[in-house]
C-alpha positions, -999 to 999 in steps of 0.1 A, spaced: 37 38 -339 32 7 -357 5 0 -335 -12 35 -343 -8 28 -380 -22 -6 -377 -52 6 -356 -59 33 -380 -59 10 -410 -82 -14 -396 -107 12 -381 -106 33 -416 -111 -2 -432 -143 -9 -412 -155 25 -415 -157 21 -453 -168 -14 -453 -199 -6 -430 -213 23 -454 -221 -5 -480 -231 -27 -454 -258 -1 -447 -264 3 -484 -270 -36 -485 -296 -35 -455 -316 -7 -470 -320 -24 -504 -331 -56 -488 -354 -38 -467 -373 -25 -498 -381 8 -488 -399 31 -511 -370 57 -514 -336 40 -507 -315 67 -522 -333 92 -496 -329 66 -469 -293 61 -474 -287 100 -476 -306 103 -443 -286 77 -426 -254 92 -438 -268 125 -422 -272 110 -389 -236 99 -390 -222 135 -399 -244 152 -374 -223 138 -349 -194 155 -361 -213 188 -362 -227 186 -328 -198 173 -308 -170 192 -328 -170 220 -299 -161 194 -271 -141 165 -288 -110 183 -291 -109 191 -254 -118 157 -244 -90 141 -267 -67 167 -248 -80 161 -214 -75 123 -215 -50 99 -226 -49 97 -264 -46 59 -265 -78 57 -243 -94 80 -267 -89 57 -294 -101 28 -275 -133 46 -267 -139 57 -304 -136 19 -317 -157 8 -288 -186 30 -298 -181 23 -335 -183 -15 -326 -215 -9 -305 -230 6 -335 -223 -23 -359 -233 -49 -330 -267 -31 -328 -275 -42 -361 -274 -77 -350 -303 -70 -327 -326 -56 -357 -323 -18 -345 -329 7 -372 -297 12 -395 -300 52 -387 -295 47 -352 -268 22 -354 -250 45 -379 -253 74 -355 -235 55 -329 -208 48 -356 -206 86 -362 -204 94 -325 -174 68 -323 -157 83 -354 -158 118 -341 -143 107 -307 -116 87 -326 -106 118 -351 -85 141 -328 -71 113 -306 -57 97 -340 -39 130 -349 -29 141 -316 -13 109 -304 13 114 -333 29 143 -319 34 124 -287 51 94 -301 75 115 -322 104 138 -313 111 159 -344 93 174 -372 108 151 -397 96 123 -377 62 136 -373 62 141 -412 69 104 -416 44 95 -392 16 114 -409 27 99 -442 23 65 -429 -11 71 -414 -23 91 -446 -10 63 -469 -26 33 -446 -59 53 -447 -61 56 -483 -54 19 -486 -79 12 -462 -107 34 -480 -99 14 -513 -99 -21 -498 -130 -12 -474 -149 1 -501 -143 -30 -525 -149 -56 -495 -180 -39 -482 -196 -43 -518 -188 -80 -519 -199 -88 -483 -230 -70 -485 -242 -83 -519 -262 -114 -508 -264 -112 -470 -262 -86 -441 -246 -111 -413 -211 -119 -431 -207 -80 -435 -219 -74 -400 -196 -101 -386 -166 -91 -405 -170 -53 -396 -174 -61 -360 -145 -82 -359 -122 -57 -375 -133 -31 -350 -124 -54 -322 -90 -61 -336 -84 -25 -339 -98 -20 -305 -72 -44 -288 -43 -28 -311 -49 3 -292 -39 -15 -260 -3 -16 -273 -2 23 -277 15 39 -248 -9 57 -225 2 92 -216 -20 115 -193 -39 143 -206 -44 178 -193 -70 173 -167 -72 211 -160 -93 216 -193 -130 224 -190 -155 217 -214 -175 248 -213 -147 271 -217 -131 249 -244 -165 250 -263 -167 287 -261 -131 290 -275 -140 269 -301 -166 291 -317 -141 322 -311 -118 302 -331 -143 297 -360 -147 334 -361 -109 341 -364 -102 317 -393 -133 329 -412 -119 364 -409 -86 356 -424 -90 355 -461 -65 325 -469 -81 304 -440 -117 312 -450 -108 303 -488 -94 269 -475 -122 262 -454 -149 268 -478 -132 251 -506 -124 218 -487 -161 220 -472 -174 222 -508 -152 193 -519 -163 169 -491 -201 181 -497 -197 169 -533 -176 139 -527 -201 125 -500 -234 133 -520 -219 117 -551 -210 85 -532 -247 81 -525 -259 95 -559 -238 70 -577 -255 41 -561 -287 52 -579 -272 66 -609 -251 33 -617 -285 12 -623 -300 41 -644 -273 49 -669 -254 17 -670 -278 -11 -657 -253 -20 -627 -273 -32 -597 -248 -55 -579 -233 -39 -550 -200 -53 -554 -197 -39 -588 -210 -7 -577 -183 -5 -550 -155 -13 -572 -165 15 -597 -169 40 -569 -135 31 -555 -120 44 -588 -126 78 -576 -104 70 -545 -77 60 -570 -79 94 -584 -72 109 -550 -42 86 -546 -27 98 -580 -32 134 -572 -9 132 -541 19 123 -567 10 153 -590 -1 180 -568 35 193 -557 43 199 -594 10 212 -608 2 233 -576 35 243 -563 42 258 -528 34 296 -531 10 293 -559 -17 273 -539 -45 294 -555 -41 273 -588 -60 247 -568 -91 269 -577 -88 257 -614 -89 221 -607 -122 226 -587 -136 239 -619 -122 209 -639 -138 187 -610 -174 204 -616 -169 198 -655 -161 160 -651 -193 156 -626 -215 174 -651 -203 155 -682 -208 123 -663 -247 124 -662 -245 124 -700 -225 90 -703 -237 56 -708 -204 40 -714 -190 19 -685 -154 28 -695 -159 65 -701 -176 65 -667 -148 47 -649 -126 75 -666 -143 103 -657 -147 91 -621 -110 85 -618 -104 124 -633 -129 135 -609 -109 120 -579 -79 133 -596 -91 169 -600 -107 168 -566 -76 157 -548 -54 187 -565 -81 209 -555 -83 199 -518 -47 190 -510 -33 225 -514 -61 241 -495 -54 219 -466 -18 231 -467 -30 267 -468 -53 260 -439 -29 244 -417 -1 271 -425 -25 298 -413 -43 279 -387 -12 269 -367 -2 305 -367 -35 318 -356 -50 291 -332 -29 261 -333 -31 231 -355 -52 208 -333 -81 234 -329 -78 243 -367 -87 206 -374 -116 206 -351 -128 238 -369 -123 222 -403 -142 192 -393 -171 211 -380 -174 232 -412 -168 204 -439 -195 182 -420 -220 211 -416 -215 217 -454 -220 180 -459 -252 177 -441 -266 205 -462 -256 189 -495 -271 157 -484 -303 176 -473 -303 192 -508 -301 159 -523 -328 143 -500 -351 173 -509 -344 167 -547 -353 129 -547 -385 137 -526 -396 159 -554 -390 129 -576 -361 147 -597 -341 124 -619 -308 110 -605 -291 129 -633 -309 159 -625 -299 155 -588 -260 152 -597 -263 182 -620 -280 202 -590 -251 190 -567 -227 201 -596 -242 237 -597 -239 239 -558 -203 231 -561 -199 255 -589 -214 283 -568 -187 276 -541 -161 277 -568 -175 313 -581 -175 325 -547 -138 312 -543 -131 333 -575 -142 365 -558 -118 359 -530 -85 353 -549 -79 393 -550 -81 394 -513 -57 364 -508 -32 383 -531 -32 413 -509 -34 395 -475 -4 398 -453 10 374 -427 34 384 -400 42 416 -417 50 401 -449 35 384 -479 14 354 -468 28 336 -500 37 346 -534 3 339 -554 12 355 -585 
Protein backbone atom coordinates (compact mmCIF):
# COMPACT_ATOMS: atom_id res chain seq x y z
CA UNK A 1 0.00 0.00 0.00
CA UNK A 2 2.86 2.41 0.77
CA UNK A 3 4.26 1.71 -2.68
CA UNK A 4 0.89 2.61 -4.24
CA UNK A 5 0.67 5.85 -2.22
CA UNK A 6 4.22 6.88 -3.16
CA UNK A 7 3.69 5.93 -6.81
CA UNK A 8 0.54 8.07 -6.92
CA UNK A 9 2.26 11.00 -5.19
CA UNK A 10 5.16 11.00 -7.66
CA UNK A 11 2.94 10.56 -10.70
CA UNK A 12 0.55 13.35 -9.62
CA UNK A 13 3.54 15.61 -8.81
CA UNK A 14 4.93 15.12 -12.32
CA UNK A 15 1.46 15.57 -13.88
CA UNK A 16 1.18 19.06 -12.40
CA UNK A 17 4.82 19.93 -13.04
CA UNK A 18 4.50 19.11 -16.74
CA UNK A 19 1.60 21.55 -17.22
CA UNK A 20 3.81 24.52 -16.34
CA UNK A 21 6.60 22.93 -18.36
CA UNK A 22 4.31 23.10 -21.40
CA UNK A 23 3.35 26.71 -20.55
CA UNK A 24 7.05 27.68 -20.39
CA UNK A 25 7.79 26.03 -23.73
CA UNK A 26 4.88 27.81 -25.44
CA UNK A 27 5.96 31.18 -24.05
CA UNK A 28 9.52 30.75 -25.28
CA UNK A 29 8.33 29.68 -28.74
CA UNK A 30 6.88 33.15 -29.24
CA UNK A 31 3.59 31.98 -30.80
CA UNK A 32 1.10 34.68 -31.74
CA UNK A 33 -1.65 33.39 -29.42
CA UNK A 34 0.00 31.61 -26.45
CA UNK A 35 -3.22 31.42 -24.41
CA UNK A 36 -5.09 29.71 -27.22
CA UNK A 37 -2.14 27.39 -27.84
CA UNK A 38 -2.04 26.29 -24.19
CA UNK A 39 -5.81 25.72 -24.27
CA UNK A 40 -5.45 23.63 -27.45
CA UNK A 41 -2.70 21.52 -25.88
CA UNK A 42 -4.82 21.00 -22.75
CA UNK A 43 -7.71 19.90 -24.99
CA UNK A 44 -5.49 17.25 -26.60
CA UNK A 45 -4.72 15.89 -23.12
CA UNK A 46 -8.40 15.76 -22.14
CA UNK A 47 -9.57 14.25 -25.43
CA UNK A 48 -7.69 11.10 -24.46
CA UNK A 49 -10.04 10.79 -21.47
CA UNK A 50 -13.12 11.34 -23.61
CA UNK A 51 -12.30 8.88 -26.41
CA UNK A 52 -10.72 6.13 -24.32
CA UNK A 53 -13.24 6.22 -21.43
CA UNK A 54 -15.41 3.35 -22.79
CA UNK A 55 -12.52 0.85 -22.77
CA UNK A 56 -9.96 1.84 -20.12
CA UNK A 57 -12.10 0.50 -17.28
CA UNK A 58 -12.31 -2.88 -18.99
CA UNK A 59 -8.55 -2.75 -19.69
CA UNK A 60 -7.84 -2.15 -15.99
CA UNK A 61 -10.13 -5.02 -14.94
CA UNK A 62 -8.74 -7.39 -17.59
CA UNK A 63 -5.11 -6.96 -16.51
CA UNK A 64 -3.13 -6.87 -13.27
CA UNK A 65 -3.62 -3.41 -11.75
CA UNK A 66 0.10 -3.05 -11.00
CA UNK A 67 0.88 -3.57 -14.70
CA UNK A 68 -1.79 -1.01 -15.61
CA UNK A 69 -0.05 1.55 -13.37
CA UNK A 70 3.27 0.60 -14.95
CA UNK A 71 1.96 1.12 -18.49
CA UNK A 72 0.36 4.44 -17.55
CA UNK A 73 3.65 5.79 -16.19
CA UNK A 74 5.57 4.48 -19.23
CA UNK A 75 3.24 6.38 -21.59
CA UNK A 76 3.54 9.56 -19.50
CA UNK A 77 7.34 9.27 -19.50
CA UNK A 78 7.38 8.74 -23.28
CA UNK A 79 5.29 11.88 -23.76
CA UNK A 80 7.76 13.99 -21.76
CA UNK A 81 10.81 12.32 -23.36
CA UNK A 82 9.51 13.25 -26.82
CA UNK A 83 10.01 16.92 -25.88
CA UNK A 84 13.77 16.26 -25.88
CA UNK A 85 13.53 15.50 -29.61
CA UNK A 86 11.75 18.75 -30.42
CA UNK A 87 8.36 17.22 -31.20
CA UNK A 88 5.31 19.51 -30.96
CA UNK A 89 4.14 19.96 -27.33
CA UNK A 90 0.57 19.07 -28.33
CA UNK A 91 1.68 15.59 -29.52
CA UNK A 92 3.79 15.05 -26.40
CA UNK A 93 0.99 16.12 -24.07
CA UNK A 94 -1.42 13.82 -25.90
CA UNK A 95 0.87 10.90 -24.97
CA UNK A 96 0.83 12.10 -21.36
CA UNK A 97 -2.98 12.22 -21.52
CA UNK A 98 -3.21 8.64 -22.80
CA UNK A 99 -0.94 7.57 -19.95
CA UNK A 100 -3.09 9.43 -17.43
CA UNK A 101 -6.36 7.87 -18.66
CA UNK A 102 -4.82 4.38 -18.51
CA UNK A 103 -3.36 5.05 -15.06
CA UNK A 104 -6.56 6.41 -13.42
CA UNK A 105 -8.75 3.26 -13.14
CA UNK A 106 -5.74 1.19 -12.08
CA UNK A 107 -5.02 3.63 -9.25
CA UNK A 108 -8.50 3.32 -7.77
CA UNK A 109 -9.04 -0.34 -8.62
CA UNK A 110 -5.94 -1.63 -6.87
CA UNK A 111 -6.95 -0.21 -3.48
CA UNK A 112 -9.79 -2.69 -3.08
CA UNK A 113 -7.38 -5.52 -3.93
CA UNK A 114 -4.90 -4.50 -1.24
CA UNK A 115 -7.44 -3.99 1.57
CA UNK A 116 -9.67 -6.46 3.42
CA UNK A 117 -12.27 -4.33 5.20
CA UNK A 118 -14.27 -1.19 4.45
CA UNK A 119 -12.33 0.70 7.14
CA UNK A 120 -9.01 -0.24 5.54
CA UNK A 121 -10.31 0.86 2.14
CA UNK A 122 -11.48 4.20 3.58
CA UNK A 123 -8.06 4.80 5.13
CA UNK A 124 -6.32 3.81 1.88
CA UNK A 125 -8.45 6.27 -0.09
CA UNK A 126 -7.66 8.99 2.44
CA UNK A 127 -3.92 8.35 2.06
CA UNK A 128 -4.09 8.42 -1.73
CA UNK A 129 -6.25 11.56 -1.88
CA UNK A 130 -4.13 13.33 0.73
CA UNK A 131 -0.90 12.54 -1.12
CA UNK A 132 -2.51 13.68 -4.39
CA UNK A 133 -3.47 17.08 -2.96
CA UNK A 134 0.06 17.55 -1.62
CA UNK A 135 1.49 16.51 -5.00
CA UNK A 136 -0.72 19.02 -6.81
CA UNK A 137 0.51 21.87 -4.61
CA UNK A 138 4.19 20.93 -4.78
CA UNK A 139 4.07 20.05 -8.49
CA UNK A 140 2.41 23.36 -9.37
CA UNK A 141 5.03 25.39 -7.49
CA UNK A 142 7.98 23.28 -8.72
CA UNK A 143 6.75 23.47 -12.30
CA UNK A 144 6.60 27.25 -12.16
CA UNK A 145 10.17 27.55 -10.83
CA UNK A 146 11.72 24.96 -13.15
CA UNK A 147 10.01 26.24 -16.29
CA UNK A 148 10.89 29.88 -15.64
CA UNK A 149 14.14 30.16 -17.60
CA UNK A 150 14.84 26.90 -19.44
CA UNK A 151 13.00 23.84 -20.71
CA UNK A 152 15.69 21.21 -20.10
CA UNK A 153 15.76 21.20 -16.25
CA UNK A 154 11.97 20.86 -16.09
CA UNK A 155 11.90 18.12 -18.76
CA UNK A 156 14.61 16.09 -17.04
CA UNK A 157 13.06 16.52 -13.59
CA UNK A 158 9.62 15.53 -14.84
CA UNK A 159 11.01 12.53 -16.71
CA UNK A 160 13.02 11.45 -13.69
CA UNK A 161 10.01 11.63 -11.36
CA UNK A 162 7.91 9.54 -13.77
CA UNK A 163 10.68 6.93 -13.96
CA UNK A 164 10.94 6.69 -10.16
CA UNK A 165 7.15 6.32 -9.97
CA UNK A 166 7.39 3.66 -12.67
CA UNK A 167 9.92 1.62 -10.70
CA UNK A 168 7.82 1.96 -7.53
CA UNK A 169 4.98 0.12 -9.29
CA UNK A 170 7.26 -2.95 -9.46
CA UNK A 171 6.88 -3.19 -5.65
CA UNK A 172 3.09 -3.44 -5.95
CA UNK A 173 1.72 -7.03 -5.88
CA UNK A 174 0.64 -8.31 -9.28
CA UNK A 175 -2.73 -10.06 -9.24
CA UNK A 176 -4.30 -11.41 -12.42
CA UNK A 177 -7.32 -9.64 -13.85
CA UNK A 178 -10.42 -11.01 -15.51
CA UNK A 179 -9.21 -12.19 -18.93
CA UNK A 180 -12.75 -13.08 -20.03
CA UNK A 181 -13.74 -9.41 -20.43
CA UNK A 182 -14.32 -8.27 -24.02
CA UNK A 183 -13.71 -4.65 -24.97
CA UNK A 184 -16.60 -4.44 -27.47
CA UNK A 185 -19.28 -5.59 -25.05
CA UNK A 186 -17.82 -3.49 -22.23
CA UNK A 187 -17.84 -0.37 -24.43
CA UNK A 188 -21.52 -0.93 -25.28
CA UNK A 189 -22.26 -1.42 -21.59
CA UNK A 190 -20.46 1.86 -20.82
CA UNK A 191 -22.93 3.90 -22.85
CA UNK A 192 -25.87 2.05 -21.31
CA UNK A 193 -24.45 2.94 -17.89
CA UNK A 194 -24.26 6.60 -18.94
CA UNK A 195 -27.94 6.52 -19.83
CA UNK A 196 -28.91 4.89 -16.53
CA UNK A 197 -27.05 7.47 -14.46
CA UNK A 198 -28.52 10.41 -16.37
CA UNK A 199 -32.06 9.08 -15.93
CA UNK A 200 -31.64 9.11 -12.14
CA UNK A 201 -32.27 12.63 -10.68
CA UNK A 202 -29.58 12.44 -8.01
CA UNK A 203 -26.80 11.02 -10.20
CA UNK A 204 -27.74 13.44 -13.04
CA UNK A 205 -27.51 16.35 -10.57
CA UNK A 206 -24.09 15.13 -9.43
CA UNK A 207 -22.65 14.47 -12.90
CA UNK A 208 -23.65 17.89 -14.22
CA UNK A 209 -22.48 19.61 -11.04
CA UNK A 210 -19.05 17.98 -10.89
CA UNK A 211 -18.61 18.33 -14.65
CA UNK A 212 -19.33 22.08 -14.54
CA UNK A 213 -16.89 22.47 -11.64
CA UNK A 214 -14.00 20.84 -13.50
CA UNK A 215 -14.89 22.75 -16.67
CA UNK A 216 -14.50 26.00 -14.74
CA UNK A 217 -11.38 24.92 -12.83
CA UNK A 218 -9.52 23.77 -15.96
CA UNK A 219 -10.33 26.91 -17.95
CA UNK A 220 -9.48 29.21 -15.04
CA UNK A 221 -6.06 27.59 -14.65
CA UNK A 222 -5.25 28.56 -18.23
CA UNK A 223 -7.06 31.93 -18.16
CA UNK A 224 -5.17 33.01 -15.03
CA UNK A 225 -1.86 32.66 -16.88
CA UNK A 226 -3.06 35.40 -19.26
CA UNK A 227 -5.02 37.33 -16.59
CA UNK A 228 -2.18 37.80 -14.07
CA UNK A 229 0.08 39.83 -16.44
CA UNK A 230 -2.84 42.02 -17.57
CA UNK A 231 -4.35 42.82 -14.16
CA UNK A 232 -1.36 42.47 -11.82
CA UNK A 233 1.67 42.73 -14.10
CA UNK A 234 2.96 39.29 -12.99
CA UNK A 235 4.74 37.55 -15.87
CA UNK A 236 7.14 35.16 -14.09
CA UNK A 237 5.99 31.56 -14.37
CA UNK A 238 7.15 30.74 -10.83
CA UNK A 239 5.08 33.54 -9.29
CA UNK A 240 2.08 32.60 -11.41
CA UNK A 241 2.27 28.98 -10.28
CA UNK A 242 2.38 29.97 -6.60
CA UNK A 243 -0.66 32.24 -6.97
CA UNK A 244 -2.64 29.57 -8.84
CA UNK A 245 -1.61 27.08 -6.15
CA UNK A 246 -3.58 29.12 -3.61
CA UNK A 247 -6.77 27.76 -5.20
CA UNK A 248 -5.63 24.24 -4.34
CA UNK A 249 -5.14 25.37 -0.72
CA UNK A 250 -8.78 26.44 -0.72
CA UNK A 251 -9.80 22.97 -1.90
CA UNK A 252 -7.73 21.45 0.92
CA UNK A 253 -9.51 23.69 3.45
CA UNK A 254 -12.89 22.66 2.04
CA UNK A 255 -12.25 19.04 3.01
CA UNK A 256 -12.30 20.08 6.68
CA UNK A 257 -15.44 22.25 6.67
CA UNK A 258 -17.65 20.41 4.15
CA UNK A 259 -19.00 17.76 6.61
CA UNK A 260 -20.17 20.57 8.91
CA UNK A 261 -21.52 22.99 6.29
CA UNK A 262 -23.02 20.36 3.96
CA UNK A 263 -23.91 17.42 6.25
CA UNK A 264 -25.05 14.00 5.09
CA UNK A 265 -28.74 14.08 4.21
CA UNK A 266 -28.52 17.70 3.07
CA UNK A 267 -26.12 17.27 0.15
CA UNK A 268 -28.20 19.56 -2.04
CA UNK A 269 -26.82 22.50 -0.01
CA UNK A 270 -23.70 22.22 -2.17
CA UNK A 271 -25.70 24.07 -4.81
CA UNK A 272 -25.41 27.35 -2.86
CA UNK A 273 -21.63 27.09 -2.69
CA UNK A 274 -21.62 26.67 -6.47
CA UNK A 275 -23.32 30.06 -6.65
CA UNK A 276 -20.68 31.49 -4.30
CA UNK A 277 -17.94 30.12 -6.57
CA UNK A 278 -19.51 31.92 -9.54
CA UNK A 279 -19.53 35.16 -7.54
CA UNK A 280 -15.85 34.97 -6.59
CA UNK A 281 -14.86 34.23 -10.19
CA UNK A 282 -16.81 37.27 -11.43
CA UNK A 283 -15.49 39.64 -8.76
CA UNK A 284 -11.88 38.56 -9.39
CA UNK A 285 -12.00 40.15 -12.87
CA UNK A 286 -12.49 43.57 -11.27
CA UNK A 287 -9.56 43.32 -8.84
CA UNK A 288 -6.09 44.80 -9.35
CA UNK A 289 -4.68 44.06 -5.90
CA UNK A 290 -2.43 41.05 -5.38
CA UNK A 291 -3.67 40.23 -1.88
CA UNK A 292 -7.32 40.59 -2.80
CA UNK A 293 -6.72 38.34 -5.81
CA UNK A 294 -5.01 35.70 -3.66
CA UNK A 295 -7.88 35.90 -1.15
CA UNK A 296 -10.51 35.50 -3.88
CA UNK A 297 -8.65 32.55 -5.42
CA UNK A 298 -8.52 30.88 -2.01
CA UNK A 299 -12.28 31.31 -1.61
CA UNK A 300 -12.85 30.12 -5.17
CA UNK A 301 -11.08 26.87 -4.24
CA UNK A 302 -12.90 26.71 -0.88
CA UNK A 303 -16.37 27.19 -2.35
CA UNK A 304 -15.53 24.93 -5.28
CA UNK A 305 -14.46 22.14 -2.96
CA UNK A 306 -17.59 22.47 -0.82
CA UNK A 307 -19.59 22.36 -4.06
CA UNK A 308 -17.96 19.27 -5.57
CA UNK A 309 -17.24 17.03 -2.55
CA UNK A 310 -20.91 16.43 -1.59
CA UNK A 311 -21.82 15.88 -5.25
CA UNK A 312 -19.11 13.23 -5.50
CA UNK A 313 -20.55 11.56 -2.41
CA UNK A 314 -24.07 11.63 -3.86
CA UNK A 315 -22.86 10.13 -7.14
CA UNK A 316 -20.88 7.38 -5.42
CA UNK A 317 -23.92 6.40 -3.34
CA UNK A 318 -26.25 6.22 -6.34
CA UNK A 319 -23.68 4.79 -8.75
CA UNK A 320 -22.64 1.96 -6.44
CA UNK A 321 -26.26 0.89 -6.10
CA UNK A 322 -27.09 1.19 -9.82
CA UNK A 323 -24.04 0.12 -11.85
CA UNK A 324 -21.10 -0.34 -9.46
CA UNK A 325 -18.41 2.02 -8.14
CA UNK A 326 -15.79 1.41 -10.84
CA UNK A 327 -18.17 1.95 -13.74
CA UNK A 328 -19.50 5.09 -12.07
CA UNK A 329 -15.97 6.56 -11.94
CA UNK A 330 -15.52 5.78 -15.64
CA UNK A 331 -18.76 7.58 -16.54
CA UNK A 332 -17.89 10.51 -14.29
CA UNK A 333 -14.45 10.88 -15.92
CA UNK A 334 -16.09 10.83 -19.35
CA UNK A 335 -18.68 13.50 -18.49
CA UNK A 336 -16.25 15.77 -16.64
CA UNK A 337 -13.66 15.73 -19.41
CA UNK A 338 -16.21 16.09 -22.21
CA UNK A 339 -17.55 19.24 -20.50
CA UNK A 340 -14.02 20.49 -19.84
CA UNK A 341 -13.09 20.11 -23.53
CA UNK A 342 -16.24 22.08 -24.38
CA UNK A 343 -15.26 24.82 -21.94
CA UNK A 344 -11.75 25.05 -23.37
CA UNK A 345 -13.20 25.25 -26.87
CA UNK A 346 -15.37 28.18 -25.76
CA UNK A 347 -12.34 29.89 -24.19
CA UNK A 348 -10.26 29.34 -27.36
CA UNK A 349 -13.08 30.80 -29.46
CA UNK A 350 -13.24 33.89 -27.24
CA UNK A 351 -9.47 34.42 -27.51
CA UNK A 352 -9.59 33.99 -31.30
CA UNK A 353 -12.31 36.67 -31.38
CA UNK A 354 -9.89 38.90 -29.43
CA UNK A 355 -12.17 39.12 -26.42
CA UNK A 356 -10.25 40.52 -23.44
CA UNK A 357 -9.04 38.04 -20.85
CA UNK A 358 -11.40 39.62 -18.30
CA UNK A 359 -14.27 39.16 -20.73
CA UNK A 360 -13.25 35.53 -21.29
CA UNK A 361 -13.21 34.82 -17.54
CA UNK A 362 -16.63 36.44 -17.18
CA UNK A 363 -17.84 34.33 -20.11
CA UNK A 364 -16.72 31.12 -18.40
CA UNK A 365 -18.32 32.35 -15.19
CA UNK A 366 -21.59 32.79 -17.08
CA UNK A 367 -21.32 29.25 -18.46
CA UNK A 368 -20.91 27.95 -14.90
CA UNK A 369 -23.88 30.09 -13.83
CA UNK A 370 -26.06 28.48 -16.50
CA UNK A 371 -25.16 25.03 -15.18
CA UNK A 372 -25.92 26.17 -11.62
CA UNK A 373 -29.29 27.53 -12.72
CA UNK A 374 -30.09 24.21 -14.38
CA UNK A 375 -29.23 22.44 -11.13
CA UNK A 376 -31.70 24.75 -9.38
CA UNK A 377 -34.46 23.29 -11.55
CA UNK A 378 -33.50 19.78 -10.40
CA UNK A 379 -33.78 20.32 -6.64
CA UNK A 380 -37.49 19.50 -6.58
CA UNK A 381 -36.90 16.22 -8.43
CA UNK A 382 -34.23 15.24 -5.93
CA UNK A 383 -36.59 15.90 -3.03
CA UNK A 384 -39.19 13.69 -4.70
CA UNK A 385 -36.77 10.92 -5.73
CA UNK A 386 -36.95 7.50 -4.10
CA UNK A 387 -34.16 4.97 -3.65
CA UNK A 388 -34.80 1.35 -2.79
CA UNK A 389 -38.41 2.02 -1.89
CA UNK A 390 -37.60 4.76 0.64
CA UNK A 391 -36.42 8.33 0.60
CA UNK A 392 -33.11 8.70 -1.17
CA UNK A 393 -31.97 11.07 1.54
CA UNK A 394 -33.37 13.81 3.68
CA UNK A 395 -32.95 16.99 1.65
CA UNK A 396 -35.25 19.22 3.61
